[in-house]
Wavefront OBJ file of the C-alpha trace (Angstrom):
o trace
v -40.251 3.924 8.057
v -38.935 0.118 8.591
v -38.920 -0.340 4.910
v -36.890 3.050 4.190
v -34.370 1.867 7.278
v -33.640 -1.527 5.320
v -33.387 0.245 1.897
v -30.602 2.696 3.518
v -28.880 -0.071 5.014
v -28.585 -2.096 1.812
v -27.526 1.193 -0.010
v -24.798 1.537 2.667
v -23.554 -2.058 2.120
v -23.578 -1.577 -1.589
v -21.412 1.481 -1.231
v -19.160 -0.189 1.129
v -18.709 -3.284 -1.411
v -17.997 -1.018 -4.131
v -14.980 0.176 -2.163
v -15.519 3.912 -2.420
v -16.225 4.319 1.224
v -14.213 3.440 4.300
v -16.438 2.727 7.320
v -13.231 3.605 9.743
v -9.757 3.880 8.869
v -6.729 5.246 10.663
v -4.626 7.152 7.851
v -0.837 7.188 8.903
v 1.715 7.966 9.971
v 3.568 6.596 7.137
v 7.293 5.888 7.859
v 9.897 4.461 5.709
v 13.783 4.149 4.699
v 15.595 5.105 1.376
v 18.704 3.565 0.612
v 21.217 3.581 -2.431
v 20.171 0.382 -4.510
v 23.823 -0.657 -5.002
v 25.704 0.300 -1.827
v 22.622 -0.195 0.300
v 23.749 3.162 2.129
v 21.067 5.628 3.512
v 20.336 8.334 1.364
v 19.804 11.884 3.020
v 17.622 14.758 1.638
v 15.449 12.510 -0.595
v 11.937 14.415 -0.937
v 9.046 12.097 -0.047
v 5.610 13.410 -1.359
v 2.521 11.798 -0.099
v -0.762 13.050 -1.854
v -4.529 11.956 -0.967
v -7.413 11.729 -3.471
v -11.011 11.761 -2.675
v -12.796 9.091 -4.487
v -16.457 10.291 -5.971
v -19.194 7.734 -7.090
v -21.707 8.158 -9.636
v -23.953 5.994 -11.789
v -21.661 6.808 -14.853
v -18.552 5.426 -12.912
v -16.144 7.005 -10.305
v -13.395 9.654 -10.465
v -11.081 11.141 -8.007
v -10.289 14.824 -6.894
v -7.138 16.180 -5.192
v -7.547 16.445 -1.475
v -4.324 17.092 0.117
v -0.341 16.811 0.191
v 2.227 16.412 2.788
v 5.881 16.086 2.043
v 9.330 15.561 4.139
v 12.908 14.575 3.406
v 15.043 11.729 4.692
v 17.325 12.240 7.560
v 21.093 11.042 7.807
v 19.606 7.702 8.384
v 17.551 7.993 5.190
v 14.349 7.615 7.271
v 11.297 9.912 6.705
v 7.760 10.104 8.544
v 4.516 11.548 7.047
v 1.666 12.127 9.477
v -1.193 11.260 7.023
v -4.721 12.545 7.439
v -5.671 10.936 10.838
v -8.846 9.049 11.747
v -11.445 8.861 8.922
v -14.945 7.705 9.762
v -17.244 7.167 6.925
v -14.722 8.719 4.324
v -13.952 8.191 0.594
v -10.466 9.611 1.060
v -8.249 7.304 -0.570
v -4.943 5.817 0.986
v -1.748 7.899 0.336
v -0.039 8.091 -3.226
v 3.639 8.550 -2.649
v 6.555 9.521 -4.641
v 10.206 9.162 -3.452
v 12.425 11.678 -5.425
v 16.115 12.553 -5.342
v 18.041 14.369 -8.334
v 20.241 12.079 -9.771
v 18.280 8.812 -8.733
v 15.273 6.835 -10.491
v 12.203 7.768 -8.488
v 9.582 5.409 -7.117
v 5.911 6.000 -6.767
v 2.585 4.155 -6.057
v -0.181 3.509 -3.619
v 0.967 2.955 -0.235
v -1.489 0.211 0.686
v -0.088 -1.790 -2.159
v 3.548 -2.021 -0.944
v 2.600 -4.971 1.522
v 0.984 -7.066 -1.317
v 4.137 -8.080 -3.058
v 3.057 -6.710 -6.086
v 5.652 -4.837 -8.030
v 5.054 -1.018 -8.403
v 5.377 -0.865 -11.864
v 5.828 -3.445 -14.864
v 9.423 -1.883 -15.104
v 10.201 -2.391 -11.447
v 13.849 -3.388 -11.076
v 13.538 -4.414 -7.227
v 10.690 -4.910 -4.994
v 10.377 -2.957 -1.765
v 12.263 -4.623 1.200
v 10.754 -4.546 4.745
v 12.689 -3.691 8.260
v 9.610 -4.876 10.507
v 6.528 -2.642 9.507
v 8.876 -0.009 7.630
v 9.436 -0.114 3.816
v 12.996 0.173 2.623
v 12.746 1.759 -0.996
v 15.959 1.190 -2.884
v 16.777 4.103 -5.261
v 18.929 3.469 -8.602
v 21.616 5.721 -9.041
v 21.142 7.228 -12.709
v 23.962 7.817 -15.407
v 24.081 10.901 -17.355
v 22.307 8.948 -20.112
v 19.599 7.557 -18.051
v 19.018 10.929 -16.351
v 18.666 12.584 -19.720
v 15.652 10.055 -20.733
v 13.855 10.019 -17.217
v 10.906 12.272 -17.163
v 9.995 14.302 -13.948
v 7.538 12.674 -11.681
v 3.934 14.026 -12.030
v 2.308 15.944 -8.975
v -0.986 17.214 -8.380
v -1.262 20.513 -10.122
v -4.042 21.417 -7.833
v -1.625 21.624 -4.863
v -0.695 24.929 -3.696
v 3.097 25.684 -3.849
v 3.469 25.803 -0.100
v 2.379 22.217 0.119
v 5.052 20.755 -2.288
v 7.794 23.478 -2.185
v 10.690 20.829 -1.335
v 9.284 18.464 -4.034
v 9.166 21.191 -6.685
v 12.770 22.624 -5.437
v 14.286 19.025 -6.207
v 12.376 18.568 -9.653
v 13.827 22.078 -10.659
v 17.263 21.193 -9.755
v 17.011 18.275 -12.010
v 15.221 20.340 -14.740
v 17.876 23.035 -14.412
v 20.660 20.549 -14.881
v 19.172 18.981 -17.954
v 18.902 22.520 -19.523
v 15.040 22.525 -19.150
v 12.943 25.570 -17.810
v 11.893 25.239 -14.093
v 8.653 24.928 -12.745
v 7.024 27.848 -10.998
v 6.828 27.154 -7.205
v 4.195 29.854 -6.721
v 0.712 28.492 -7.730
l 1 2 3 4 5 6 7 8 9 10 11 12 13 14 15 16 17 18 19 20 21 22 23 24 25 26 27 28 29 30 31 32 33 34 35 36 37 38 39 40 41 42 43 44 45 46 47 48 49 50 51 52 53 54 55 56 57 58 59 60 61 62 63 64 65 66 67 68 69 70 71 72 73 74 75 76 77 78 79 80 81 82 83 84 85 86 87 88 89 90 91 92 93 94 95 96 97 98 99 100 101 102 103 104 105 106 107 108 109 110 111 112 113 114 115 116 117 118 119 120 121 122 123 124 125 126 127 128 129 130 131 132 133 134 135 136 137 138 139 140 141 142 143 144 145 146 147 148 149 150 151 152 153 154 155 156 157 158 159 160 161 162 163 164 165 166 167 168 169 170 171 172 173 174 175 176 177 178 179 180 181 182 183 184 185 186 187 188
């Protein structure tokens, strides 16, 4: 019995060290602000989509599956709040992935927990995220007509039901329609 308990504890330690399981973690709330990169004025009506994925460990390697999505839009101050998934105990739910999207602007996306590491969200990052206390400020670059025609729509989880990402799909479809592309169906 004692031997089995030691093996179990060692197995738990190994799993925690592999990074696929969180002992205790509070997920959310997530709040931020979106501003125009040039004018620094707040942008109202920006869609912020948060998605969560569950990490599965296997001997052949790990993989993730879609878990949930929450979306909101920025208010007149350019601010938003996404509630998150709450208290998680012994969970393999990964931290939120976000997409900040507004038709006519370059979108931003990444892993929320990476924001404070001072690592650019991408190699092509034009400007790092600024901070106002604990609130990240996302500067969005207004796109020219030529830049807009070259920008792809952001990817989103195909497993998410239409009602979970309705605002996000509406904003993508506004962009697609303006570029002469077929809208994506909002009913999944």
